[in-house]
N, C-alpha and C positions, 0 to 999 in steps of 0.2 A: 457684182461692187459698181460706182460711180465715174470710176475716171474711165472708162470704154467712151462711156455716155457721150458726155464733155468734150472729149477730142472728137467723134464722131461731127457734136453737133458747132467743134467750132469748123473741122477742117473743110464744109461744107459752104460755108462762107469766106471760102479765100475763091476770085477768078483763076484761076489758069497763066490767062492773059498777061496776069502782071507783073512783072516783075521788081517787086521792095523788102522791104525785110517787115517784120512783123510789126504791129502797131508799139509804140513802146522801143521798139530798136532803132538805131543807124545802122546805116555803111558807114567800117570803119575801115574801106580802102578793099577790104579781104569778101569777108562779112557781114555779120550781122552780128553784135553788142548794145549790152545799153548804153544811157549817152551819160554815164560815171565810169569815175578809171573801176575798176572789181578788181580785184586781190585774187580772188579763188580760183578762178577758172583761168587766170593767165596766170596759176601757180601753178593747176592742174598743165597747161601749155608746156609751160617750160621743162615740167620735172620729165612729161617724155621726151625733150626735146634733150635734156640733159644724156639721160637714160642709152638717146641712142648714137648723141656722141660720144659716149662713152668706149666704146669700143674701136676709137678712132687715130685716138693721143703716139701718131707717129714722130720719130723723135724727125727732126731736121741734117737735110746732110751739114757735116762741120768736124771741127778737130777731132780725133781719134780722145774717147773717154782715160782720166786718169783711173786707177784702180782702184780707187775713192768715189767716183762721177759713178762709175760702173754701178757700184756698192749700193751707192745708194739709189739709183735709179730703179735698181731689181726692189728695192724698197717699196717704193712709190708704185712702183708697175704692181706688185701685188699687193699693196693698200689699197691700189682703185680697184681692182681684182676682186678683192674678196667686198666692196663697199656696192659696187655694183653688183654681186649676187644675193647679196639683202636685199638689196632692192627691189632684183627683181624677184625674187621670193614672196614678196611683200605684196608687188602688184599684183605675183600669182595668181593668189589666195583672195584677193578682192580689199581693196581700203576707200576712205570715205574724209572726205575735206568739205567742213563746213564752215561760211562766211557768211557777214550780214557788214554792213556798208548804210551804213544813215547820207541822206541826201535828202535836195528841197524834197521832195514829193515822197518823203516817207522813210524807212528798211529800208535794202534791196536785199532781198535775202535767195541763199544761193548754196548746193551744197554740190559734189562734186562723187560719182564712184566711178572709181577707173581699178580694170580689172583684164589684163593682159598674158599672152606669154610671149618670151620670146623661141621657144623650145619648134619650134619647126623650120621646116622647108621651103614651103610652099603653105602661104596661108589659108584659111577657112574660117569660116565665119562667127565658131566657138572659140579663137584665140581671146578674143572681149573688144573691149573700145575702153569708152567714156557714158557713161550720162550725169547727163547736171538738168535740176529741178532750179530752178530762178525763175522770183516774181516779185514783187512791190507788198509793202503793206497795205493793209487794208485801208482806206477805203478805194487804191488805187488797185483797176480788174488786173492789168499784163503781167503775164505767167508764162512759164517755154517750159516746155521738157525737148530735151537734148539731146541728141548724139550722136560720137564724134566715131568713126571707124576707119579703116585701111578698107573694106570689105565694101565701103557706100560710096552711094554718085558721088561725082567729084565736076561738079556744075561751076567754070570759069566763071559765072558770075550769079547772083540770088535768083531763082527762078524759082519755078512752083511746078512739085511734079508728085506724080500719085507713085504712094508708097503700098504693102501692107504691115500691119501689126497686127500681131498675136499676144496677149498679154495672161501667162499662166496657161491656162486650158479654154478659156474662153474662146467665143469662133473670131475670130479672122477677120477683119474690117481695112477695104481700101480708104485711105483714105490722101486725102492732099496738106504735101506739106512745102518747108522753104526750104530746101538747098544749096551750099553751099562749098567750095572744095577749105578746107581749114588748110592745109597743107599739100606740099606734091605728093605727101602717100594716105591723107586721113581727109574722109571727107565727111560730110557735116549735114544729122536733117531737124529739123526742128519744127516741135510742135509750141502754136499758140493755143494759148489754154487760158478762160476766158474769170482766173480767181487764183489763187497760188492753197489757202485752204480748199477749197473747191477738188482742187488737184490730188494736194496729200489722203482727202479723206478717206480717199478712193483707194492710196499706196495704203502697201503690206509691209512686215517686214522682214519679207523673202518677196521679193516677185522678179519674173523672169521676162524680157521683150526680142519676141523675133521680128523682126525687120524682111520684108521680101520682099522680091519684086518680079509679077509674072511668073511663079514659081518658083524663081528664083531666093535661094540663101544669101542676105548681105551682111545680118549682122545675127549673133544670140550668146543673149548677157546676162545673165540673173547677177541681183542682188543679196547682201544677206546686212542682217545689222542692223537696218533702216531704222525701228523703234525711236529710237536716244534720236538719229536725226532728225526721223517725221513731228518729234517733239518739239527738238529745237526752233527748227523749221513758224514751225506755229508761233512760237512765244513768240519770232524776230517780224510774224503779217499781222501781229495784233494790233 
């Protein structure tokens, strides 16, 4: 597979001492993002925030409810719980979101795979996270593979660190990556890759990614049903 080699060559070119976003990205006050408004990434981030917030709807103290108000509140809470459970089921099995946006530098193409479970007391790497494939239309070479997860490092500023990546059953490689804290709970690992199409050519319909640090597993996520997503991204990148 071509993809690991691309990552390896790119990672070697990143000096550990530098603290900056990869080429084509800009610092947004918290981490790194493209210099253009991008709806897909925000959509997944907002989805996570909305799901997290669903369990904390508490009615503020106030006058006692009437019988009708109490009935209406109970119905609303049941509907909210139903919607919450439906979204959890979708995310537990894994869901793709594909977005493209025209920019002055060509199309900005991206897809996000989200898969995570909330049915646990203690987080484990296999409980999932997000994987983002992002890059510009040819001939602009900037592209990125981005992981978000509860178990990933959470540098308070953008830093370059070493992470071991294993894809499927291929040999693991220790690479230099960009790292920052996406939120209080979520860390981000970003690989800079020289070209979206080259990255897509090394990807399959089903692919497993395991990220670790000195033998400690940080994230273990496997996507599925990626073939149509990869094709859409290739069309966007032409």
